[in-house]
LOKE-309957 format. One line per 8 residues: number of its first residue (from 0); their letters; for each residue x, y, z negated of N, C-alpha, C. Coordinates in Angstrom, 3 decimals. Each point is the difference from the previous one (the first is absolute). Layout:
N
NUM	A	X/Y/Z/X/Y/Z/X/Y/Z  ...
# end
This chain:
270
0	XXXXXXXX	94.555/93.802/-79.103/-0.425/-1.128/-1.542/-0.808/-0.845/0.431  0.752/-1.526/-0.694/-0.543/-0.790/-0.127/-1.285/-0.481/-0.812  -0.919/-1.407/0.420/-0.781/-0.111/-0.432/-0.250/-0.164/-1.731  1.112/-0.549/-0.087/0.433/0.015/-1.510/0.215/1.264/-0.942  0.159/0.739/0.951/0.068/1.315/-0.954/-1.462/0.694/-0.383  -0.872/-0.712/0.100/-1.288/0.332/-1.010/-0.715/-0.882/-0.802  0.742/-0.992/0.058/-0.502/-1.248/-1.401/0.462/0.487/-1.304  -0.356/0.550/-0.548/-0.163/0.321/-1.426/-0.639/-1.021/-0.842
8	XXXXXXXX	0.698/-0.867/-0.531/-0.788/-1.221/-0.655/0.716/-0.459/-1.138  -0.164/-1.530/-0.577/0.625/-0.436/-1.358/0.079/1.225/-0.675  1.545/0.219/-0.680/0.229/0.654/-1.215/0.527/1.452/0.661  0.219/-0.010/1.525/0.230/1.644/0.333/-0.936/0.838/-0.687  -1.283/0.211/-0.061/-0.854/1.026/-0.208/0.414/0.552/-1.947  -0.086/-1.023/-0.484/0.213/0.203/-1.523/1.291/0.652/-0.227  1.668/-0.863/0.596/1.111/0.684/-0.069/-0.429/1.545/0.893  -0.581/-0.008/1.077/-0.259/1.083/0.639/-0.376/1.225/-0.949
16	XXXXXXXX	-0.405/0.146/-0.550/-1.163/0.971/-0.738/0.786/0.091/-1.299  0.920/-1.152/-0.525/0.277/0.361/-1.313/1.695/0.841/0.310  0.935/-0.103/1.102/0.971/0.123/0.269/-0.141/1.306/1.199  -0.585/-0.695/1.146/0.519/1.004/1.116/-0.917/1.572/-0.352  -1.352/0.213/-1.006/-0.783/0.866/0.501/0.450/1.080/-1.177  0.537/-0.111/-1.159/0.758/0.851/-0.407/1.246/0.418/0.672  0.669/-0.745/0.633/1.185/0.329/0.457/-0.033/1.035/0.811  -0.865/-0.105/1.331/0.149/0.499/0.900/-1.585/0.684/0.483
24	XXXXXXXX	-1.251/-0.980/-0.345/-1.279/0.936/0.341/-0.622/0.891/-0.833  0.622/0.100/-1.121/-1.481/0.871/-0.910/0.320/1.375/-0.223  1.415/0.510/0.734/0.267/1.544/-0.305/-1.455/0.329/2.012  0.322/-0.854/0.501/-0.623/0.216/1.439/-1.706/-0.029/-0.156  -0.066/-1.143/-1.185/-1.251/-0.210/-0.073/-1.143/1.409/-0.447  1.107/0.615/-0.974/-0.788/0.974/-0.591/0.012/1.186/0.904  0.943/0.564/0.705/0.144/0.893/1.080/-0.872/-0.542/1.120  -0.530/-1.197/0.304/-1.087/-0.280/0.934/-1.342/0.676/-0.556
32	XXXXXXXX	-0.091/-0.453/-1.223/-1.335/0.345/-0.699/0.125/1.179/-0.316  0.595/0.398/-0.358/-0.269/1.597/-0.320/-0.562/0.535/1.268  0.771/-0.269/1.334/-0.097/0.917/1.510/-1.797/-0.784/0.385  -0.289/-0.927/-0.623/-1.246/-0.800/0.233/-0.950/0.977/-0.333  0.120/0.123/-1.710/-0.737/0.472/-0.827/-0.739/1.597/0.766  1.177/0.382/0.128/-0.329/1.586/0.444/-0.641/0.220/1.333  -0.280/-1.442/0.687/-0.617/0.265/0.966/-1.665/-0.517/-0.371  -0.247/0.164/-1.452/-1.297/-0.024/-0.287/-0.878/-1.201/0.348
40	XXXXXXXX	0.261/-1.212/0.766/-0.446/-0.863/1.045/-1.352/-0.769/-1.314  -1.188/0.081/1.171/-0.990/-0.896/-0.713/0.227/-1.583/0.071  0.564/-0.212/1.295/0.034/-1.528/0.265/1.341/-0.062/0.310  0.817/-0.997/-0.860/1.284/-0.426/0.896/0.486/-1.395/0.628  0.370/-0.242/0.064/0.450/-1.252/0.690/1.736/-0.679/-0.313  0.434/-0.586/-0.396/1.332/-0.105/0.046/0.209/-1.574/0.459  0.964/0.079/1.034/0.534/-1.070/0.697/1.497/-0.331/-0.550  -0.187/-1.418/0.204/1.404/-0.460/-0.529/0.692/-0.024/-1.223
48	XXXXXXXX	-0.890/0.230/-1.093/-0.282/0.567/-1.373/1.298/-0.873/-0.941  0.114/-1.401/0.574/1.185/-0.634/-0.807/-0.785/-0.349/-1.099  1.087/0.547/-1.644/-0.639/-0.428/-0.898/-0.530/0.882/-1.157  -0.436/1.042/0.782/-0.753/0.838/-0.426/0.251/1.959/-0.733  1.521/-0.176/0.638/0.925/1.146/-0.989/-0.521/1.677/0.509  -0.412/0.169/1.132/-1.288/0.865/0.432/-1.129/0.292/-0.506  -0.740/-1.142/0.179/-1.599/0.038/-0.728/0.113/0.532/-1.542  1.302/-0.598/-0.833/0.122/0.515/-1.327/-0.090/1.422/-0.048
56	XXXXXXXX	1.008/0.386/0.693/0.280/1.701/0.210/-1.421/0.740/0.495  -0.428/-0.743/0.689/-1.244/0.764/0.940/-1.343/0.354/-0.563  -0.072/-1.487/-0.525/-1.515/0.011/-0.287/-0.438/0.994/-1.543  0.968/0.122/-0.715/-0.180/0.944/-1.437/-0.260/1.732/0.636  0.661/0.136/1.284/-0.410/1.374/0.411/-1.019/0.351/1.211  -1.064/-1.314/0.148/-0.938/0.611/1.133/-0.968/0.201/-1.065  -1.040/0.454/0.772/-1.165/0.438/-0.873/-1.300/-1.228/-0.308  -0.443/0.393/-0.844/-0.917/-0.908/-0.663/-1.016/-0.457/0.736
64	XXXXXXXX	-0.278/0.273/1.644/-0.523/-0.353/0.536/0.736/-0.669/1.363  0.616/-0.048/-0.218/0.868/-0.318/1.433/0.042/-1.743/0.095  0.201/-0.294/1.253/0.341/-1.469/0.278/1.355/-0.768/0.402  0.362/-0.778/-0.324/1.468/-0.419/0.385/0.046/-1.124/0.453  0.265/-0.607/0.915/-0.213/-1.219/0.685/2.276/-0.190/-0.006  0.056/-0.951/-0.529/1.287/-1.024/0.170/0.390/-0.664/0.544  0.942/0.375/0.732/-0.189/-1.559/0.771/1.300/-0.835/0.353  0.316/-0.946/0.444/1.433/-0.676/0.271/-0.511/-0.770/0.786
72	XXXXXXXX	0.853/-0.592/1.331/0.157/-1.538/0.329/-0.195/-0.963/-0.879  1.538/-0.246/-1.026/0.335/-1.225/-0.650/-1.108/0.200/-1.558  -0.551/-0.973/-0.147/-1.157/-0.231/-0.683/0.786/-0.222/-1.482  1.335/-1.002/-0.341/0.433/0.848/-1.203/1.023/0.993/-0.284  -0.248/0.686/0.604/0.714/1.572/-0.436/-1.333/0.561/-0.260  -1.132/-0.081/0.584/-1.392/0.706/-0.646/-0.394/-0.438/-0.852  0.048/-1.217/-0.435/-0.227/-0.615/-1.201/0.867/0.437/-1.116  0.922/0.253/0.500/1.009/0.013/-1.397/-0.321/2.361/-0.085
80	XXXXXXXX	-0.180/0.108/1.021/-0.639/1.430/0.036/-1.327/0.346/-0.774  -0.743/-0.764/0.451/-1.471/0.271/-1.237/0.236/-0.039/-0.982  1.168/-1.531/-0.560/-0.041/-0.042/-1.528/0.598/0.659/-0.608  1.040/0.762/0.910/0.494/1.353/-0.749/-0.736/0.785/-0.525  -0.877/0.649/1.317/-1.009/0.838/-0.541/-1.055/-0.062/-0.892  -0.032/1.337/-1.258/-1.668/0.352/-0.832/-0.818/-0.479/0.624  -0.993/-0.130/-0.313/-1.668/-0.090/0.313/0.102/1.090/0.676  -0.775/-0.056/1.538/-0.113/1.474/0.308/-1.319/-0.279/0.789
88	XXXXXXXX	-1.185/0.522/0.034/-1.037/-0.694/1.044/0.196/0.716/1.200  0.914/1.186/0.225/0.445/0.782/0.914/0.533/-0.931/1.049  1.045/-0.568/-0.459/0.464/-1.155/0.998/-0.404/-1.521/0.264  0.207/0.157/1.474/-0.069/-1.253/0.288/1.542/-0.804/0.354  -0.036/-1.437/0.458/1.196/-0.380/-0.348/-0.848/-1.217/1.787  1.113/0.306/0.771/-0.676/-1.002/1.431/1.286/0.083/0.479  -0.042/-1.752/0.755/1.542/-0.019/0.610/-0.683/0.146/1.435  0.973/0.607/0.424/-1.069/0.901/1.570/1.957/-0.092/0.768
96	XXXXXXXX	-0.094/-0.078/1.325/1.256/-0.111/1.097/-0.160/1.891/0.464  1.265/0.478/-0.386/-0.123/1.653/0.674/-0.340/-0.234/1.695  0.597/-0.540/0.418/-0.602/-0.411/1.497/-1.421/-0.138/0.466  -0.617/-0.547/-1.006/-1.399/-0.546/0.299/-0.964/0.284/-1.514  0.087/1.542/0.169/-0.806/0.286/-1.765/-1.555/-0.564/0.498  -0.747/-0.720/-1.225/-1.126/-0.397/-0.140/-0.991/1.638/0.042  0.521/1.124/0.016/-1.275/1.261/-0.356/-0.459/0.434/1.406  -0.988/0.763/-0.555/-0.539/1.009/1.029/0.724/1.259/0.502
104	XXXXXXXX	-0.208/0.245/1.105/0.463/1.254/0.726/-0.074/1.300/-1.472  0.611/1.051/0.021/0.149/0.640/-0.617/-0.348/0.104/-1.160  0.622/-1.055/-0.795/-1.060/0.052/-1.434/0.847/0.462/-1.421  1.397/0.430/0.903/0.795/0.531/-1.188/0.538/1.536/0.088  0.271/0.611/-0.901/0.852/1.123/0.326/1.187/-0.012/-0.263  0.655/-1.421/-0.505/1.437/0.163/-0.217/-0.034/-1.413/0.203  0.937/-0.113/0.807/1.168/-1.449/-0.055/1.575/0.260/-0.290  0.138/-0.705/-1.222/1.472/-0.320/-0.251/0.266/-1.056/-0.307
112	XXXXXXXX	1.494/0.030/0.272/0.926/-1.245/0.174/1.504/0.401/-0.286  0.088/-0.652/-1.358/1.741/0.068/-0.406/0.779/-1.035/0.729  1.116/0.065/0.565/0.900/-0.995/0.354/-0.443/-1.286/0.666  -1.513/0.627/0.573/-0.064/-1.539/0.965/0.103/0.019/1.304  -0.137/1.484/0.861/-0.183/-0.287/1.312/1.216/-0.746/0.595  1.420/0.006/-0.554/0.964/-1.044/0.218/-0.056/-1.372/0.517  -1.352/-0.483/-0.800/-0.250/-1.289/-0.223/-0.754/-0.334/1.496  -0.922/0.867/0.469/-1.118/0.233/1.149/0.665/-0.469/0.941
120	XXXXXXXX	-0.337/-1.043/0.592/0.603/-0.723/1.446/-0.248/0.671/1.239  -1.569/0.851/-0.109/0.150/1.131/1.084/-0.630/1.117/-0.761  1.221/1.126/-0.658/-0.916/1.078/-0.044/-0.600/0.771/-0.106  -0.051/0.355/1.898/-1.100/0.536/0.503/-1.272/-0.140/0.005  0.129/-1.664/0.259/-1.032/-0.451/-0.149/-1.096/-0.088/-1.736  0.637/0.139/-0.628/-0.115/0.656/-1.729/-0.220/1.074/0.016  0.788/0.948/0.544/-0.249/1.413/0.043/-1.357/0.130/0.380  -0.515/-0.375/1.098/-1.004/0.618/0.553/-1.254/-1.048/-0.472
128	XXXXXXXX	0.057/-0.692/-1.161/-0.821/-0.779/-0.721/-0.364/0.762/-1.116  1.276/0.923/-0.398/-0.134/0.736/-1.050/-0.477/1.518/0.497  0.054/0.648/1.094/-0.627/0.887/0.332/-1.789/-0.487/0.791  -0.128/-1.137/0.383/-1.424/-0.608/-0.284/-0.357/0.258/-1.496  0.110/0.078/-0.854/-1.019/-0.191/-1.066/0.339/1.584/-0.580  0.478/0.568/0.260/0.209/1.094/-0.593/-1.438/1.022/0.635  -0.099/1.013/-1.210/-0.847/1.009/1.063/0.471/0.871/0.686  -0.398/0.828/1.108/0.169/0.668/0.552/0.834/1.163/-1.328
136	XXXXXXXX	1.321/0.296/0.704/1.059/0.827/-1.251/0.369/-0.818/-1.028  -0.388/-0.871/-0.328/0.474/-0.636/-0.783/1.949/-0.564/0.157  0.525/-0.395/-1.441/1.191/-0.161/-0.159/0.575/-1.367/-0.049  0.954/-0.225/0.707/0.822/-1.403/-0.006/1.436/0.990/-0.529  0.280/-1.044/-1.672/1.016/0.313/-0.550/0.778/-0.816/-0.334  1.144/-0.434/0.357/1.057/-0.776/-0.422/1.272/0.126/-0.147  1.020/-0.966/-0.168/1.543/-0.102/-0.392/0.282/-1.023/0.765  1.592/-0.196/0.519/0.610/-1.271/0.258/1.064/0.352/-0.430
144	XXXXXXXX	1.188/-0.323/0.024/1.236/-0.350/-0.466/0.903/0.950/0.849  1.001/0.499/-0.049/0.850/0.697/0.645/1.070/-1.093/0.361  1.148/0.298/0.607/0.768/-0.819/0.625/1.075/-0.849/-1.196  0.085/-1.377/-0.010/0.688/-0.387/-1.144/1.189/0.599/-0.477  0.665/0.652/0.538/1.290/0.373/-0.332/-0.157/1.263/-0.971  -1.330/0.340/0.055/-0.392/1.421/-0.875/-0.500/-1.007/-0.985  -0.520/-1.097/-0.226/-0.364/-0.499/-1.607/1.114/-1.205/-0.514  0.806/0.821/-0.848/1.396/-0.484/-0.288/-0.396/-1.523/-0.510
152	XXXXXXXX	-0.545/-0.464/-0.995/-0.193/-1.646/-0.626/-0.763/-0.923/1.406  -0.543/0.677/0.887/-0.268/-1.109/1.139/0.874/-0.205/0.882  0.595/0.761/0.163/1.601/0.011/0.729/1.086/-0.528/-0.696  -0.210/0.303/-1.354/1.172/-1.015/-0.570/-0.543/-1.368/0.055  -0.929/-0.732/-0.098/-0.699/-1.387/-0.280/0.697/-0.525/1.191  -0.648/1.198/1.263/-0.195/-1.120/1.398/1.745/-0.247/0.572  0.893/1.418/-0.292/1.397/-0.535/0.155/0.665/-1.137/-0.858  -0.763/-0.180/-1.550/0.527/-1.000/-0.746/-0.437/-1.549/0.593
160	XXXXXXXX	-1.322/0.157/0.201/-0.055/-1.288/0.602/0.660/-0.121/1.541  -0.072/0.634/0.358/1.039/-0.318/1.500/1.780/-0.703/-0.155  0.014/0.361/-1.409/1.070/-0.411/-0.290/-0.147/-1.452/-0.233  -0.992/-0.434/-0.600/-0.220/-1.705/-0.079/-0.667/-0.362/0.551  -0.784/0.064/1.313/-0.131/-0.628/1.366/0.654/1.184/0.748  1.044/-0.418/0.121/0.456/1.281/1.553/-0.396/-0.734/0.985  -0.622/-1.495/0.302/-0.039/-0.425/1.420/-1.361/0.086/0.256  -0.716/0.227/-0.967/-1.584/0.549/0.427/-0.354/0.928/-1.218
168	XXXXXXXX	0.324/1.269/-0.187/-0.132/0.742/-0.933/-1.719/0.547/-0.712  -0.666/-0.104/-0.818/-1.337/0.364/-0.354/-0.205/1.645/0.243  -0.909/0.132/1.187/-0.243/1.208/0.562/-1.088/0.848/-0.241  -1.341/-0.765/-1.101/-0.887/0.688/-0.354/-0.264/0.865/0.013  0.423/0.726/-0.991/0.305/1.231/-0.605/0.214/1.327/1.177  1.332/-0.247/0.864/0.074/0.699/0.776/-1.265/0.014/1.447  -0.172/-1.357/0.002/-1.071/-0.554/1.606/-1.088/0.745/-0.626  -0.632/0.201/-1.019/-1.982/-0.079/-0.037/0.033/1.082/-1.454
176	XXXXXXXX	0.660/0.064/-1.190/-0.237/1.336/-0.609/0.140/1.145/0.268  1.885/-0.094/0.406/0.254/1.339/0.420/0.325/0.028/1.707  -1.045/-1.051/0.577/0.463/-0.012/2.065/-1.232/1.036/0.481  -0.553/0.692/-0.432/-0.979/0.835/0.495/0.051/1.402/-0.646  1.692/0.933/0.196/0.266/1.399/-0.812/-0.363/1.433/1.214  0.052/-0.561/1.070/-0.007/0.993/1.248/-1.032/0.771/0.051  0.731/1.185/-0.536/-1.616/1.004/-0.139/-0.629/-0.025/1.208  0.820/0.664/1.182/-0.763/0.019/1.149/-0.820/-0.805/0.772
184	XXXXXXXX	0.796/-1.383/-0.674/-0.992/-1.005/0.862/-1.433/-0.509/-0.995  -0.344/0.713/-1.236/-0.721/-0.129/-1.155/-0.729/0.929/0.821  0.148/1.520/0.652/-0.811/0.708/0.239/-0.619/-0.285/1.195  1.115/-0.546/1.123/-0.852/-0.120/0.726/-0.774/-0.825/0.311  0.161/-1.382/-0.904/-1.504/-1.274/0.271/-0.816/0.975/-0.619  -0.056/0.452/-1.330/-1.470/0.513/-0.341/-0.717/0.858/0.901  0.872/0.717/0.517/-0.413/0.951/1.292/-0.958/-1.081/1.155  1.027/-0.842/0.013/-0.604/-1.326/1.307/-1.264/-0.765/-0.599
192	XXXXXXXX	-0.526/0.221/-1.558/-0.738/-0.741/-0.330/-1.429/1.171/-0.095  0.624/1.391/0.248/-1.439/1.124/0.293/0.080/0.683/-1.109  1.327/0.095/-1.304/-0.079/0.687/-0.854/0.665/1.331/0.844  -0.615/1.447/-1.393/0.305/0.963/0.244/0.917/0.985/-1.119  0.728/0.609/0.512/0.558/1.027/-1.467/0.764/-0.914/-0.870  1.133/-0.969/0.852/0.437/-0.873/-0.697/1.729/0.838/-0.724  -0.039/0.343/-1.557/1.149/-0.127/-0.654/0.886/-0.999/-0.690  1.210/-0.080/0.083/0.558/-0.934/-0.489/1.277/0.777/-1.120
200	XXXXXXXX	-0.287/-0.634/-1.268/0.869/0.822/-1.165/0.906/-1.100/-0.412  1.448/0.339/0.229/1.244/-0.722/-0.757/0.362/0.046/-1.700  -0.401/-0.995/-0.759/-0.239/0.365/-1.350/1.131/-1.001/-0.376  1.181/0.212/-1.091/0.731/-0.401/-0.584/-0.125/0.048/-1.516  -0.098/-1.447/-0.544/0.026/0.267/-1.326/0.988/-0.838/-0.548  0.277/-0.465/-1.690/0.963/-0.972/-0.775/-0.329/-1.355/-0.282  0.477/-1.045/0.470/-0.662/-1.172/-0.223/1.136/-0.168/-1.554  -0.763/-0.787/-1.011/0.753/-0.155/-1.168/-0.613/-1.132/-0.649
208	XXXXXXXX	0.998/-0.812/-0.624/-0.112/-0.854/-0.975/1.241/-0.246/-1.019  -0.354/-0.626/-0.823/0.410/-0.197/-1.359/1.412/-0.638/0.093  0.360/-0.863/1.292/0.958/-0.468/0.501/0.173/-0.747/1.200  0.918/-0.406/0.566/0.727/-0.487/1.061/-1.714/-1.103/0.822  0.141/-0.952/-1.032/-0.792/-1.339/-0.201/-0.872/0.212/0.627  -1.176/1.356/-0.328/-1.350/0.405/0.185/-0.251/-0.081/1.447  1.031/0.730/0.682/-0.263/0.360/1.449/0.360/-1.224/0.505  0.967/-0.630/-0.399/0.514/-1.395/0.428/-1.432/-1.363/0.423
216	XXXXXXXX	-0.728/0.166/-1.198/-0.788/-0.898/-0.178/-1.198/0.381/1.136  0.198/1.530/-0.296/-1.978/0.884/0.854/0.705/-0.197/1.234  1.135/-0.638/1.132/-0.629/0.278/1.179/0.347/-1.578/0.409  0.613/-0.915/-0.749/0.758/-1.133/0.539/-1.632/-0.894/-0.666  -0.588/0.346/-0.858/-0.892/-1.058/-0.835/-1.643/0.440/0.325  0.258/1.489/0.220/-1.601/0.652/0.067/0.127/0.371/1.004  0.459/-0.571/1.395/-0.251/0.706/0.986/-0.089/-1.067/1.126  -0.418/0.112/0.739/0.211/-1.173/1.487/1.233/-0.601/0.319
224	XXXXXXXX	0.956/1.007/-0.740/1.679/-0.283/0.258/0.201/-1.189/-0.602  -1.129/-0.616/-1.173/0.431/-1.196/-0.850/-0.442/-1.024/1.086  -0.982/-0.176/1.049/-0.175/-0.838/0.878/1.355/-0.432/0.958  0.660/1.032/0.431/0.924/0.052/0.906/1.314/-0.435/-0.583  0.333/0.282/-1.414/0.782/-1.026/-1.037/-0.198/-1.192/-0.175  -1.108/-0.808/-0.349/-0.591/-0.784/-0.116/0.218/-1.081/1.564  -0.184/0.567/0.895/0.055/-0.561/1.054/1.021/-0.273/0.489  1.042/0.728/-0.144/1.656/-0.474/0.227/0.463/-0.640/-0.705
232	XXXXXXXX	-0.510/-0.333/-1.487/0.894/-0.518/-0.974/-1.155/-0.116/-1.478  -0.927/-1.156/-0.214/-0.547/-0.194/-0.614/0.389/0.320/-1.517  1.365/-0.389/0.130/0.592/-0.095/-1.765/0.975/1.149/-0.469  -0.262/1.135/0.972/1.230/1.685/0.000/-1.089/0.866/-0.208  -1.472/0.123/-0.446/-0.599/0.853/-0.483/0.608/0.658/-1.259  0.617/-0.978/-0.775/0.592/1.110/-1.077/1.133/0.719/0.176  0.622/-1.123/0.522/1.513/0.629/0.181/0.112/1.342/1.505  -0.855/-0.301/0.487/-0.250/1.185/0.730/-0.328/1.439/-0.619
240	XXXXXXXX	-1.171/-0.780/-0.988/-0.473/1.619/-0.646/1.269/0.286/-0.629  0.884/-0.684/-0.897/0.839/0.259/-0.819/1.705/0.914/0.961  -0.086/-0.629/1.278/1.104/0.854/0.917/-0.607/1.097/0.228  -1.811/0.454/0.413/-0.255/1.410/0.280/0.122/0.991/-1.466  0.014/-0.991/-0.996/0.333/1.080/-1.565/1.108/0.399/0.227  0.643/-1.273/-0.092/2.084/0.932/0.162/0.090/1.395/0.773  -0.660/-0.473/1.119/-0.146/0.887/1.664/-0.241/1.555/-0.531  -0.932/0.105/-0.793/-1.084/1.123/-0.568/1.030/0.399/-0.703
248	XXXXXXXX	0.506/-0.515/-1.464/0.958/0.408/-0.881/0.966/-0.006/0.705  0.898/-0.006/0.366/0.959/0.415/0.497/0.290/1.403/0.835  -1.449/0.391/0.571/0.191/0.958/0.825/-0.561/1.317/-1.278  -1.378/-0.084/-0.833/-0.691/0.045/-0.807/0.254/-0.021/-1.602  0.879/-0.567/-0.223/0.155/-0.074/-1.406/-0.456/-1.226/-0.702  0.076/-0.810/-1.216/-0.014/-0.708/-0.474/-1.427/0.130/-1.226  -0.232/1.110/-0.348/-0.987/0.695/-0.800/-1.203/-0.103/0.382  -0.815/1.077/-0.148/-0.994/0.485/1.085/0.408/0.922/0.741
256	XXXXXXXX	-0.823/-0.199/0.912/0.284/0.268/1.594/-1.309/0.790/0.467  0.531/0.864/1.125/-0.929/0.784/1.013/0.696/-0.023/1.355  -1.271/0.002/0.716/0.629/0.192/1.729/-1.024/0.588/0.649  0.438/0.653/1.050/-0.832/0.475/0.663/-1.110/-0.794/0.818  -1.435/0.506/0.074/-0.769/-0.215/0.933/-0.469/1.147/1.054  -0.460/-0.499/0.795/-0.569/0.588/1.344/-0.524/-0.339/0.922  -1.774/0.849/-0.204/-0.594/-0.409/0.706/-0.850/1.163/0.874  -0.795/-0.056/0.930/-1.210/0.500/0.899/-1.474/0.235/-0.505
264	XXXXXX	-0.527/1.401/-0.230/-1.448/-0.321/-0.422/-0.588/0.705/1.124  -1.074/-0.658/0.510/-0.358/0.202/1.234/-1.627/0.588/-0.035  -0.426/1.093/0.414/-1.492/0.641/0.374/-0.519/0.113/0.973  -0.941/-0.412/0.531/-0.386/-0.110/1.287/-1.566/0.561/-0.040  -0.579/0.392/0.767/-1.328/0.296/0.070/-0.734/-0.391/0.957  -1.199/-0.322/-0.269/-0.913/-1.056/1.071/-1.076/0.863/1.156
# end
C-alpha cells in the first residue's frame, strides 16, 4: 500500500458515497449490521467507518441504551458520515487512527470494521489495538474484499486502465482494496495479535447498476483510483472513465448491469 492510498479528500467522499456505497458496500453493510446486532452489544466501536454506511445500517438495530463510537482516520469522510446520519445521542463521532486508538482498555463489547483493514499499514498492530479495547470475550467483526478477479467491475476497470496507461497502469484497486484476500494470512495475523476462535466466511453478492456508466464513474472518480489517473495525465480523467464504461458495457451489456462481488467476513474473539 502506498501512502496516498489513505487520503480520501476533495470530491472523493461525496462521489464515494453517491456511487460506490450503493454499488458494492450496502449489501455487506446490511449483513455486518445484522451480525453485529445479533451479539446485542452495549458498547460498539467502529473503525475506518468511511462515509457511514455501516452506521446507518447498525444504529437502528442497537438498543436504546447502547453506546456507539464511530471513527475514521480521514476527517472529510467522517464529516460526511456524520452529516448523513440522523440525530442520535447514542452515537459519538471521532477521528481516530485504528493503530493508536484513543480509548481505555476493555471499553467495548464489539469492534467492527467494514473494508478498512486493507488500508492499515500494520494490520497486526491494528488488531492488537482492537483486542486491547475489547472486553474479555468481546468480538472483533470485520470484512475485507476477496481477490480482484472475484470482483468483476473492479477487475474490468483495472484491465481497461492498463490499456490506456500501458507503461504505468494504475493498480490501486488490485493493490489495496483487493490486496488483502488471503484467508490463511488473515487468520494467522489475528492469532499473532492475540485473538482466538477466528472464523472466516466468504460471501458473494451482486453489484447492480442502471448502466455501465455508474460503475465506471464510481471506481474512476469515487475512489483513490482517481488520484492515480490524474497523476498520470490530469486531462485524461473523463477519457479514462469513458474507456472503463466501454469495457464494462462490452462484458456486461449497455443497459442495466450486474456483476459478482465477493468478500470475506471475519469474526474473532478477544
